C-alpha positions as CSV (number, residue, x, y, z in Angstrom):
1,M,-47.4,-45.8,27.0
2,K,-46.0,-42.5,28.1
3,A,-42.3,-41.7,27.4
4,G,-40.3,-38.5,27.7
5,I,-37.7,-36.5,29.5
6,S,-37.3,-36.8,33.3
7,H,-34.1,-34.8,33.8
8,L,-31.9,-32.4,31.9
9,A,-28.3,-31.2,32.5
10,Y,-26.0,-29.1,30.4
11,D,-22.4,-27.9,30.1
12,I,-21.1,-24.8,28.5
13,P,-17.5,-23.5,28.1
14,K,-16.3,-21.1,30.9
15,I,-15.0,-18.5,28.4
16,Y,-16.7,-16.4,25.8
17,L,-16.0,-13.5,23.4
18,D,-18.3,-10.5,23.8
19,I,-19.8,-9.4,20.5
20,E,-18.7,-5.8,21.2
21,E,-15.1,-7.0,21.2
22,F,-15.7,-9.0,18.0
23,S,-17.3,-6.1,16.3
24,K,-14.5,-3.6,17.0
25,K,-11.9,-5.9,15.5
26,R,-14.0,-7.0,12.5
27,G,-15.4,-3.6,11.7
28,V,-19.0,-4.8,12.1
29,D,-21.8,-2.8,13.7
30,A,-22.4,-4.5,17.1
31,E,-25.9,-3.1,17.4
32,K,-26.9,-4.8,14.1
33,L,-25.7,-8.1,15.5
34,K,-27.5,-7.6,18.7
35,K,-30.8,-6.1,17.5
36,G,-30.8,-7.9,14.1
37,L,-29.6,-11.4,15.1
38,G,-29.8,-11.4,18.9
39,I,-26.1,-12.2,19.3
40,Y,-24.4,-11.0,22.4
41,K,-21.8,-13.5,23.4
42,M,-20.0,-16.4,21.7
43,S,-19.0,-19.4,23.8
44,I,-15.5,-20.7,23.0
45,C,-13.9,-24.0,23.8
46,D,-10.8,-23.6,26.0
47,V,-7.6,-25.6,25.3
48,H,-8.8,-28.5,27.5
49,E,-12.4,-28.6,26.1
50,D,-13.8,-30.5,23.2
51,T,-17.0,-32.4,22.1
52,A,-16.2,-35.3,24.4
53,T,-15.4,-33.2,27.6
54,M,-18.6,-31.3,27.3
55,A,-20.6,-34.4,26.7
56,G,-18.8,-36.1,29.6
57,N,-19.5,-33.1,31.9
58,A,-23.2,-33.0,31.0
59,L,-23.6,-36.8,31.5
60,L,-21.9,-36.7,34.9
61,K,-24.0,-33.8,36.0
62,L,-27.2,-35.6,34.8
63,I,-26.3,-38.7,36.8
64,T,-25.0,-37.1,40.0
65,Q,-27.5,-34.2,40.3
66,N,-30.4,-36.6,39.9
67,N,-29.1,-39.6,41.8
68,I,-29.4,-41.9,38.8
69,D,-27.9,-45.4,39.2
70,P,-25.5,-45.6,36.2
71,K,-26.1,-49.3,35.9
72,S,-29.8,-48.7,35.3
73,I,-29.0,-46.8,32.0
74,N,-29.5,-49.1,29.0
75,R,-28.5,-46.7,26.3
76,I,-26.3,-43.6,25.9
77,Y,-26.6,-42.2,22.5
78,L,-24.8,-39.0,21.3
79,G,-25.9,-36.6,18.6
80,T,-23.1,-34.5,17.2
81,E,-21.6,-33.1,14.1
82,S,-18.3,-32.4,15.9
83,A,-17.1,-36.0,16.1
84,L,-13.5,-36.6,17.1
85,D,-12.9,-39.8,15.1
86,S,-14.2,-41.3,11.9
87,S,-14.6,-44.7,13.5
88,K,-14.6,-44.6,17.3
89,P,-17.8,-42.9,18.6
90,T,-17.3,-39.7,20.6
91,A,-19.8,-41.0,23.0
92,T,-17.3,-43.7,24.0
93,Y,-14.8,-41.1,25.2
94,A,-17.5,-39.3,27.2
95,V,-18.7,-42.6,28.8
96,D,-15.2,-43.7,29.6
97,M,-14.6,-40.4,31.4
98,V,-17.7,-40.8,33.5
99,E,-16.7,-44.4,34.4
100,Q,-13.4,-43.1,35.7
101,Q,-15.5,-41.1,38.2
102,L,-18.4,-43.4,39.0
103,G,-16.7,-46.8,38.9
104,E,-14.9,-49.0,36.3
105,R,-17.3,-50.8,33.9
106,V,-20.5,-49.4,35.4
107,F,-21.7,-49.1,31.8
108,V,-20.6,-52.6,30.9
109,H,-24.1,-53.5,29.6
110,T,-25.0,-50.1,28.2
111,D,-25.3,-49.6,24.4
112,V,-23.3,-46.6,23.3
113,V,-23.2,-44.9,19.9
114,D,-23.1,-41.7,17.9
115,M,-25.6,-40.4,15.4
116,T,-24.8,-37.7,12.8
117,F,-27.1,-35.5,10.7
118,A,-25.7,-32.0,11.1
119,C,-27.8,-30.0,13.7
120,I,-30.6,-32.5,13.8
121,G,-28.6,-35.5,14.9
122,A,-29.5,-35.2,18.5
123,V,-33.2,-35.1,17.6
124,D,-32.8,-38.3,15.7
125,V,-31.2,-39.8,18.8
126,F,-34.0,-38.5,20.9
127,Q,-36.7,-40.0,18.7
128,N,-34.8,-43.3,18.8
129,A,-34.7,-43.1,22.6
130,L,-38.4,-42.5,22.9
131,D,-39.2,-45.4,20.6
132,Y,-36.8,-47.6,22.6
133,V,-38.4,-46.8,25.9
134,R,-41.9,-47.3,24.6
135,V,-40.9,-50.9,23.6
136,H,-38.9,-51.4,26.8
137,P,-40.8,-49.4,29.5
138,K,-38.6,-50.5,32.3
139,H,-35.4,-49.4,30.5
140,K,-33.7,-45.9,30.6
141,A,-31.9,-44.1,27.8
142,V,-29.7,-41.1,27.9
143,V,-29.5,-38.7,25.0
144,I,-26.6,-36.4,24.8
145,A,-26.1,-33.5,22.3
146,S,-22.6,-32.0,22.2
147,D,-21.1,-29.7,19.6
148,F,-19.1,-26.7,18.9
149,A,-19.8,-24.3,16.0
150,K,-16.5,-23.1,14.4
151,Y,-16.2,-21.1,11.2
152,D,-13.2,-19.7,9.3
153,L,-11.9,-16.5,10.6
154,E,-13.4,-13.5,8.8
155,S,-16.1,-15.7,7.2
156,P,-19.8,-14.7,7.2
157,G,-20.6,-17.3,9.9
158,E,-17.9,-16.3,12.3
159,Y,-20.1,-14.3,14.6
160,T,-22.5,-17.2,15.1
161,Q,-20.0,-19.5,16.7
162,G,-20.8,-21.2,20.0
163,A,-20.4,-24.5,22.0
164,G,-22.0,-26.7,24.6
165,A,-23.7,-29.9,25.5
166,V,-27.1,-31.1,26.9
167,A,-27.8,-34.5,28.4
168,M,-31.3,-35.9,29.0
169,L,-32.7,-39.0,30.7
170,V,-35.5,-40.5,28.7
171,E,-37.8,-43.0,30.4
172,A,-41.4,-44.1,30.9
173,D,-43.7,-42.0,33.1
174,P,-41.3,-39.0,32.8
175,K,-41.0,-36.3,35.5
176,L,-40.7,-33.3,33.2
177,M,-42.2,-33.6,29.7
178,V,-44.0,-36.4,27.8
179,F,-43.9,-36.9,24.0
180,D,-46.1,-39.0,21.7
181,S,-44.8,-40.9,18.7
182,V,-45.9,-38.4,16.0
183,F,-43.0,-36.7,14.2
184,G,-43.5,-34.7,11.1
185,V,-40.6,-34.9,8.6
186,G,-39.3,-32.9,5.7
187,Y,-36.2,-34.2,3.8
188,K,-34.2,-33.4,0.7
189,S,-30.6,-34.0,0.0
190,E,-28.9,-30.6,-0.3
191,H,-25.4,-29.2,0.0
192,D,-26.1,-26.1,2.0
193,F,-23.6,-27.0,4.7
194,F,-21.1,-29.8,5.0
195,K,-17.7,-30.8,6.2
196,P,-15.9,-32.8,3.5
197,R,-12.5,-34.3,3.7
198,R,-10.2,-31.9,1.8
199,Y,-6.9,-32.2,0.1
200,Y,-4.3,-29.6,0.7
201,P,-0.7,-29.4,-0.6
202,V,1.6,-29.4,2.4
203,N,5.3,-29.6,2.9
204,D,6.0,-31.8,6.0
205,E,9.1,-30.0,7.1
206,T,8.1,-26.3,6.6
207,K,4.3,-26.8,6.8
208,A,4.2,-24.5,3.8
209,Y,2.1,-25.0,0.7
210,T,3.8,-26.8,-2.1
211,T,2.8,-28.4,-5.4
212,D,4.5,-31.7,-4.9
213,A,2.7,-33.2,-1.9
214,K,-0.9,-33.7,-0.9
215,L,-2.4,-34.4,2.5
216,Q,-6.0,-35.5,3.1
217,V,-7.3,-33.6,6.1
218,Y,-10.5,-33.0,8.0
219,R,-11.2,-29.5,9.0
220,E,-13.6,-28.3,11.8
221,E,-14.7,-25.3,9.7
222,P,-17.5,-26.1,7.3
223,V,-18.2,-25.4,3.7
224,F,-21.5,-23.5,3.6
225,D,-23.8,-21.2,1.8
226,G,-25.6,-19.1,4.4
227,Q,-28.5,-17.8,2.2
228,F,-29.1,-21.2,0.6
229,S,-29.0,-22.8,4.0
230,N,-31.7,-20.4,5.3
231,K,-33.8,-21.3,2.3
232,C,-33.3,-25.1,3.0
233,Y,-34.3,-24.5,6.6
234,Q,-37.4,-22.7,5.6
235,D,-38.4,-25.2,3.0
236,R,-37.8,-28.3,5.2
237,I,-39.6,-26.9,8.3
238,R,-42.6,-25.9,6.2
239,E,-42.7,-29.5,4.9
240,A,-42.3,-31.1,8.3
241,Y,-44.7,-28.7,10.0
242,F,-47.6,-29.4,7.7
243,H,-46.8,-33.1,7.7
244,F,-47.0,-33.1,11.5
245,K,-50.2,-31.1,11.3
246,D,-51.7,-33.6,8.9
247,L,-50.6,-36.6,11.0
248,K,-52.2,-35.1,14.1
249,G,-55.4,-34.1,12.2
250,V,-55.2,-30.5,13.4
251,E,-57.6,-28.0,11.9
252,G,-56.8,-24.3,12.1
253,E,-53.6,-22.8,13.3
254,L,-51.4,-25.5,14.9
255,H,-49.2,-23.1,16.8
256,E,-52.2,-21.8,18.8
257,N,-52.1,-25.2,20.6
258,W,-48.6,-24.5,21.9
259,S,-47.5,-22.4,24.9
260,G,-44.1,-22.0,23.2
261,L,-42.1,-22.9,20.1
262,I,-38.7,-24.5,20.5
263,F,-36.4,-24.0,17.5
264,H,-33.0,-25.1,16.4
265,L,-31.2,-21.7,16.5
266,P,-28.2,-21.0,14.3
267,Y,-28.5,-17.5,15.9
268,A,-31.0,-16.4,18.5
269,F,-33.5,-14.6,16.3
270,H,-33.5,-17.2,13.5
271,G,-36.6,-19.0,14.7
272,K,-38.9,-16.0,14.8
273,R,-37.6,-14.8,11.4
274,I,-38.0,-18.1,9.6
275,F,-41.4,-19.0,11.1
276,S,-43.1,-16.0,9.6
277,E,-43.9,-17.9,6.4
278,I,-45.7,-20.8,8.3
279,Y,-47.5,-18.2,10.4
280,Q,-48.8,-16.4,7.2
281,L,-49.8,-19.7,5.5
282,E,-51.9,-20.7,8.5
283,K,-53.3,-17.2,8.9
284,D,-54.5,-17.4,5.2
285,G,-55.9,-20.9,5.8
286,V,-53.8,-22.5,3.1
287,K,-54.4,-26.2,3.0
288,A,-51.6,-28.7,3.4
289,E,-52.0,-29.9,-0.2
290,D,-51.7,-26.4,-1.5
291,V,-48.6,-25.4,0.5
292,K,-45.6,-24.7,-1.8
293,A,-42.3,-22.9,-1.7
294,D,-42.1,-19.1,-2.3
295,L,-45.9,-18.6,-2.1
296,Y,-45.2,-15.2,-0.6
297,D,-42.7,-12.6,-1.7
298,F,-40.2,-11.0,0.6
299,E,-42.3,-7.8,1.3
300,V,-45.3,-9.8,2.5
301,L,-43.3,-11.7,5.1
302,K,-41.3,-8.6,6.0
303,N,-44.4,-6.6,6.7
304,L,-45.8,-9.5,8.8
305,S,-42.7,-9.6,10.9
306,K,-43.0,-5.9,11.7
307,S,-46.7,-6.2,12.5
308,E,-48.0,-5.8,16.1
309,E,-49.8,-9.2,15.8
310,Y,-46.6,-11.1,14.9
311,R,-44.6,-9.3,17.5
312,N,-47.1,-10.2,20.2
313,F,-46.9,-13.8,19.0
314,V,-43.1,-13.8,19.3
315,S,-43.2,-12.2,22.7
316,A,-45.6,-14.8,24.0
317,K,-44.3,-17.9,22.4
318,V,-40.7,-17.5,21.1
319,L,-38.9,-14.9,23.1
320,D,-37.9,-16.9,26.2
321,A,-36.7,-19.9,24.2
322,Q,-34.1,-17.8,22.3
323,K,-32.5,-16.0,25.3
324,A,-29.9,-18.6,26.1
325,S,-28.8,-18.6,22.4
326,S,-28.0,-14.9,22.7
327,Q,-25.5,-15.7,25.5
328,I,-24.0,-18.9,24.1
329,G,-24.2,-18.9,20.3
330,N,-24.9,-21.8,18.0
331,M,-24.6,-25.2,19.7
332,Y,-25.5,-27.1,16.5
333,A,-27.1,-30.4,17.7
334,A,-27.5,-29.2,21.2
335,S,-29.1,-25.9,20.2
336,I,-32.8,-27.1,20.2
337,F,-32.5,-28.7,23.6
338,M,-30.8,-25.6,25.1
339,S,-33.7,-23.7,23.6
340,L,-36.0,-25.9,25.6
341,I,-34.0,-25.3,28.8
342,S,-34.1,-21.5,28.1
343,E,-37.9,-21.6,27.6
344,L,-38.5,-23.5,30.9
345,F,-36.1,-21.3,32.9
346,Y,-37.2,-17.9,31.7
347,K,-40.9,-18.8,31.6
348,K,-41.1,-21.0,34.7
349,D,-43.5,-18.6,36.6
350,K,-46.0,-18.8,33.8
351,L,-46.0,-22.5,33.1
352,T,-48.5,-25.1,34.2
353,A,-48.8,-28.9,33.7
354,K,-50.4,-29.8,30.4
355,D,-48.8,-26.9,28.6
356,K,-47.7,-28.1,25.2
357,F,-44.6,-27.0,23.2
358,G,-43.9,-27.3,19.5
359,F,-40.3,-28.4,18.6
360,I,-39.0,-27.3,15.2
361,A,-35.7,-29.0,14.3
362,Y,-33.4,-28.6,11.3
363,G,-30.2,-30.2,10.2
364,S,-28.3,-29.1,7.0
365,G,-28.1,-31.7,4.4
366,S,-31.1,-31.3,4.7
367,K,-33.9,-32.5,7.1
368,S,-36.5,-31.1,9.5
369,K,-38.6,-32.8,12.2
370,V,-41.5,-31.2,14.0
371,F,-42.9,-32.8,17.2
372,E,-44.7,-31.9,20.4
373,G,-44.0,-32.2,24.1
374,E,-46.3,-31.7,27.1
375,L,-45.4,-30.8,30.7
376,V,-46.4,-33.3,33.3
377,E,-47.5,-32.9,36.9
378,G,-44.6,-32.0,39.2
379,F,-42.5,-30.6,36.4
380,E,-41.6,-27.6,38.6
381,T,-39.1,-29.7,40.6
382,E,-37.0,-30.3,37.5
383,V,-37.2,-26.7,36.3
384,E,-36.0,-25.4,39.6
385,K,-32.7,-27.2,39.1
386,F,-31.7,-24.8,36.2
387,D,-29.8,-21.6,36.9
388,L,-28.8,-20.3,33.5
389,E,-28.1,-16.7,34.7
390,K,-25.6,-17.9,37.4
391,D,-23.8,-20.1,34.9
392,F,-23.6,-17.2,32.4
393,D,-22.3,-14.8,35.0
394,N,-19.6,-17.3,36.1
395,R,-17.9,-17.2,32.8
396,T,-14.8,-15.2,31.8
397,A,-14.5,-12.9,28.8
398,V,-11.5,-13.2,26.6
399,D,-10.0,-10.5,24.4
400,F,-9.9,-10.8,20.6
401,E,-6.3,-11.8,20.4
402,T,-6.8,-14.7,22.7
403,Y,-9.9,-15.7,20.8
404,E,-7.9,-15.8,17.5
405,K,-5.1,-17.9,19.1
406,L,-7.6,-20.4,20.4
407,H,-9.2,-20.6,17.0
408,K,-5.9,-21.3,15.4
409,K,-5.0,-23.7,18.2
410,I,-1.7,-22.0,19.1
411,V,-2.5,-21.7,22.8
412,E,-0.9,-24.3,25.0
413,K,-2.3,-23.5,28.4
414,S,-6.0,-23.2,29.3
415,V,-7.2,-19.6,29.6
416,V,-9.2,-20.5,32.7
417,S,-7.8,-23.3,34.8
418,P,-10.3,-26.2,34.8
419,R,-12.1,-27.1,38.0
420,N,-14.5,-29.9,38.7
421,E,-14.6,-30.9,35.1
422,F,-13.1,-33.3,32.5
423,V,-10.1,-32.1,30.5
424,L,-8.3,-33.2,27.4
425,E,-4.8,-33.9,28.4
426,K,-3.2,-34.7,25.1
427,V,-3.6,-36.3,21.7
428,D,-0.9,-38.6,20.4
429,D,0.9,-37.1,17.4
430,H,2.4,-38.8,14.4
431,D,5.4,-40.0,16.3
432,A,3.4,-41.8,19.0
433,P,2.6,-45.5,19.0
434,L,-1.2,-44.8,19.0
435,V,-1.6,-42.0,16.5
436,G,-4.6,-39.8,17.4
437,R,-5.4,-41.4,20.7
438,R,-7.0,-38.9,23.1
439,Y,-6.3,-38.9,26.8
440,Y,-8.8,-37.4,29.4
441,S,-8.9,-36.9,33.1
442,F,-11.0,-35.2,35.8
443,V,-9.7,-32.1,37.5
444,I,-11.1,-31.2,40.9
């Protein structure tokens, strides 16, 4: 029974910070960020935007642009690590917004929930949706990935920030891409990146730090170890890749079967950098049972990355999928699916039905999944709906001062007035009857 993606829609913030502007203020070489990491622009959430508004916008676009009957959707599952509440799913906010536009209680019989596992949460949701549709071939499921990557000011991860959402309709006999049930997995509990609840001494009146009061708070900025996280990413994808290869019974170089590789991208060039180890392992014919960490030293992989052979591989199978990341930044759970959209959009003139793509997902904490998708007949109709370049061009650049104020949440009015989108109106503060309740509306 075939299950897969029929339609895709996305939403990205309307403002961004150019990496040139960032580099001037932070004293960083912009060319190193561009040529070394592939970072050109960082999408930033405006005052009225959050995880729920982006998810709601993507869901509404998915339904209206593809004439989907909302009552035919049996599941709406959201993958995010930027949840807005520790109990109430962020998906419920997004669904409620869309119901305000499409009709009250149109999702009355729809199952709605969040899943969280750092940047791989939406892939977990996607696998769940595929399995669900295989068991219930007449049912439809929507997968949403919505996140914003936010790091402390002047931290090593600051220039990798980004934001956005992707929504997908998963059903039987899909119109875009079909997936089988084989998923390779690599898992190990690690603390490479996490967002703990933290205690800070705070004086309620002055908001100054004191020694006689403590407040438990959740912060959007993570605790992370960049180098260790890269190592975890490399170790987990190696485990998941060879597990997938073993499950599929593939001999030789698995990536040769794929027209393109779709990565989770903390920054645009991360995929091509991190995959060099797997490329060398397969090139050397290392058997799955003999694969282990640190088989090659740094120089071996560095030389491979600079070789004409590897550069040709990247140009043919990785380059197009990373282009959107250069313009958006890290989208966490949505990153891998925006990578898919980027691949389809920029390579559309070279694609044919039956082309296969390898998906290499990672989430800190840490877990990887590797799986495979195949384009179906008529996929071109869906790909033609994407216009990434237009959406990138229609954004507004902000200056560094505005960026810092938005980061610190001391801007009260939206930088760009919202239009045809959902907006966060307010959040009840500690004096309100419903502390923390969020209010949303749609602005035409």
